[in-house]
C-alpha positions in Angstrom: 110.1 128.2 156.4 112.5 128.4 154.4 113.0 130.6 151.7 113.3 127.5 149.3 110.0 125.8 150.6 108.3 128.8 150.2 109.6 129.3 146.5 108.7 125.3 145.9 105.1 125.9 147.5 104.2 129.3 145.5 105.6 127.8 142.1 103.3 124.4 143.2 100.1 126.8 144.0 100.6 128.7 140.6 100.7 125.0 138.4 97.7 124.3 140.4 95.8 127.7 140.1 96.8 127.4 136.0 95.6 123.8 135.9 92.4 124.4 137.5 91.7 127.7 135.6 92.7 125.9 132.1 90.2 123.0 132.7 87.7 125.6 133.6 88.2 127.4 130.3 88.5 124.2 128.3 85.3 123.0 129.9 83.5 126.7 128.7 84.7 127.5 125.6 87.0 124.6 124.3 84.2 122.7 122.6 83.0 125.1 120.2 86.4 127.1 119.6 88.4 123.9 118.9 85.3 122.6 116.5 85.7 125.9 114.4 89.3 126.5 114.5 89.9 122.5 113.1 86.9 122.8 110.7 88.6 126.3 109.3 91.8 124.4 108.6 91.1 121.3 107.3 88.1 122.7 105.5 85.9 120.2 106.8 82.8 119.7 109.3 84.5 118.7 112.8 82.1 117.5 115.2 83.0 116.5 119.3 80.7 115.3 121.8 83.2 116.1 124.5 85.6 118.0 125.6 88.7 118.0 128.3 91.8 119.4 129.8 94.6 117.6 129.6 97.6 118.0 131.6 99.7 119.6 131.1 99.1 121.5 128.2 96.4 119.6 126.5 93.1 118.8 125.4 91.2 115.1 125.1 88.5 115.3 123.1 85.5 112.5 122.7 83.5 110.9 120.1 85.1 113.2 117.4 83.5 113.1 114.0 85.3 114.7 110.9 83.2 114.8 107.6 82.5 112.8 105.3 84.6 109.9 106.1 86.7 109.6 109.4 85.7 109.2 113.4 87.8 108.2 116.5 86.9 107.0 120.0 89.1 109.7 121.6 91.7 112.5 120.1 94.7 113.6 122.9 96.2 116.9 121.5 98.9 118.5 124.0 100.3 122.0 122.7 103.8 123.6 123.1 103.4 125.8 125.9 105.0 129.0 124.0 102.2 128.7 121.7 99.3 129.0 123.3 98.8 132.7 123.2 100.2 133.0 119.8 99.0 131.6 116.2 99.5 129.3 114.7 99.6 127.0 117.8 102.0 124.1 117.9 100.7 120.2 118.5 104.0 118.5 119.8 101.6 115.0 120.1 98.5 114.3 118.8 96.9 111.1 119.6 94.4 109.0 117.4 92.7 106.0 119.2 89.6 104.2 117.9 89.5 105.8 114.6 87.7 104.8 111.7 88.2 105.8 107.7 86.0 104.8 105.1 86.9 105.3 101.6 84.1 105.1 99.0 85.8 105.4 94.9 83.9 106.8 91.9 81.8 105.5 89.1 79.7 102.6 88.8 81.6 100.0 90.6 83.4 101.9 92.6 86.7 100.4 95.3 85.0 100.2 99.0 87.1 99.8 102.2 86.7 100.5 105.6 89.9 100.2 107.7 88.8 100.0 111.8 90.5 100.4 115.4 92.9 102.9 113.8 95.8 104.1 116.1 97.4 107.6 114.6 100.5 109.0 116.8 101.6 112.3 114.8 104.3 115.3 116.2 104.8 118.5 115.2 101.4 119.6 113.6 100.7 123.7 113.6 97.4 125.2 113.6 95.7 127.1 112.1 97.4 124.9 109.5 101.1 126.2 108.4 103.8 124.6 106.9 105.7 121.9 108.9 106.9 118.4 108.4 104.3 116.4 110.6 105.5 112.9 111.0 102.8 110.4 111.9 102.4 106.5 112.2 99.7 104.7 112.3 98.1 101.3 112.2 94.4 99.9 112.1 92.9 96.7 110.5 90.6 96.4 107.2 87.2 95.2 108.0 85.1 92.5 107.0 84.6 93.4 103.3 84.2 91.5 100.1 88.0 91.2 99.0 91.1 88.7 100.3 92.4 91.4 102.1 89.5 91.7 104.8 90.8 90.8 108.5 94.6 92.2 107.6 96.5 94.9 109.9 97.4 98.0 108.5 100.6 99.8 109.3 101.8 103.4 107.3 104.6 105.9 108.7 106.2 109.1 107.1 105.6 112.5 106.7 103.3 115.0 105.7 103.4 119.1 104.6 99.4 119.4 104.5 100.1 123.3 103.4 102.8 122.3 100.7 101.0 119.2 100.3 104.3 117.1 100.1 104.6 113.9 101.4 106.2 110.7 101.7 105.4 107.5 103.4 105.0 103.8 103.1 102.1 101.6 104.1 101.5 97.7 105.0 99.0 95.7 104.7 99.7 92.3 106.6 97.0 89.5 106.1 96.3 87.5 109.1 98.8 84.8 108.3 101.5 87.2 109.1 102.6 87.8 105.6 102.6 91.2 103.8 100.4 91.3 101.4 100.4 94.8 100.1 103.7 97.0 100.3 103.5 100.9 98.8 105.2 104.1 98.7 103.4 107.4 98.3 105.7 110.6 97.5 103.2 113.8 96.9 105.1 117.2 95.9 102.9 120.0 95.1 99.7 118.3 96.1 100.9 115.8 92.6 101.0 112.2 94.2 102.3 109.1 92.8 101.5 106.0 94.7 103.9 102.8 93.7 104.0 99.1 95.2 103.7 95.2 95.5 101.0 92.8 95.8 101.6 89.4 96.6 98.7 87.1 97.4 99.4 83.0 97.6 96.7 81.1 96.1 94.5 84.1 95.9 93.6 83.5 99.9 89.8 84.3 100.8 90.0 84.3 104.0 87.4 86.8 104.8 84.8 84.4 102.4 81.1 85.7 102.2 77.9 83.4 102.5 77.5 84.7 99.0 80.9 83.3 97.6 80.6 81.0 94.6 81.9 77.3 94.5 83.8 78.3 91.5 85.5 80.3 93.5 85.7 78.4 96.4 87.6 75.7 94.1 90.0 77.7 92.4 91.2 79.5 95.5 91.6 75.8 96.8 93.3 74.6 94.3 96.1 77.3 94.0 96.5 77.4 97.8 96.9 73.6 97.4 99.4 74.1 94.6 101.7 76.6 96.0 100.5 79.3 93.5 101.8 83.0 94.4 100.6 85.7 92.3 102.6 88.9 92.5 102.0 92.2 91.2 103.6 95.2 91.0 101.0 98.6 90.6 100.9 102.6 90.6 98.4 104.9 90.1 98.3 109.2 90.3 96.2 111.2 92.5 96.1 114.4 94.2 97.2 114.2 98.1 93.8 116.0 98.8 91.7 114.3 96.6 92.5 110.3 97.4 91.3 108.2 94.1 92.4 105.3 93.6 92.3 104.2 90.2 93.6 104.0 86.9 96.0 101.6 88.0 99.0 100.6 86.1 99.9 96.9 86.9 102.2 94.3 85.8 103.2 90.9 87.5 104.2 87.3 87.5 103.0 84.6 88.9 105.3 81.9 90.7 104.3 78.1 91.4 105.4 76.1 93.9 106.0 72.8 94.7 102.6 71.5 94.9 101.9 72.9 91.8 103.9 70.0 90.3 102.5 67.5 92.0 98.8 68.4 91.5 99.7 68.4 87.8 101.9 65.9 87.0 99.5 63.5 87.3 101.3 61.4 89.8 99.5 60.3 93.2 100.0 62.4 96.3 103.0 60.4 98.5 101.4 58.5 101.2 102.1 60.0 104.9 
């Protein structure tokens, strides 16, 4: 066996032994260490059902719960090799699958919504948390609730600095017909966040009507939809990045009536097909 082959075999053995050692270490100590480290960094209780080593420098956690409002079927984390022995450790890739986020506002009749089937990808995150531009993108689906956007796809991308509490991001809600029903931009500086956006709803679509929807609501929605009426509104509100509260929303908007509006309310009979 020549020198090159000996070196190659030696390198392979080292990699295999390192992978085995990492797998054993993660299995024995990874769950407790990760739960403790993430709970300290996020200042929230973090729990995993299982943790396993992921080649080459990562771990995969199953059935994750971050109290009180987020859960995920799985989270994959890959670390930069040079940061494994020092703090902060740099996460080069973070993937969340099967995520669910629930929001409940404050007050007597709080705003409620739930995003399911979340898939999130992020890069350049430091643990324990340290200042860095963490780039992210995610998509999910609004759960079936009593609101006209239920069933819509949610898409978002941007960057966030968790330590400085700075952020720039965009969000889009695409309704089942493929139209962007809501677009928003969020900018945060020193934890002061401003959200601005546009809401467009054609005929007040009630795509996910509940069984207790009144006949009046159905009638109004049907008439406006047939009339080609589009209700558009610009909105804005201010909140804290680390304490999201969707309240005190300012609206300014318009109503656009399409050709169907004139046909219905002109008194003329519809044209025969």
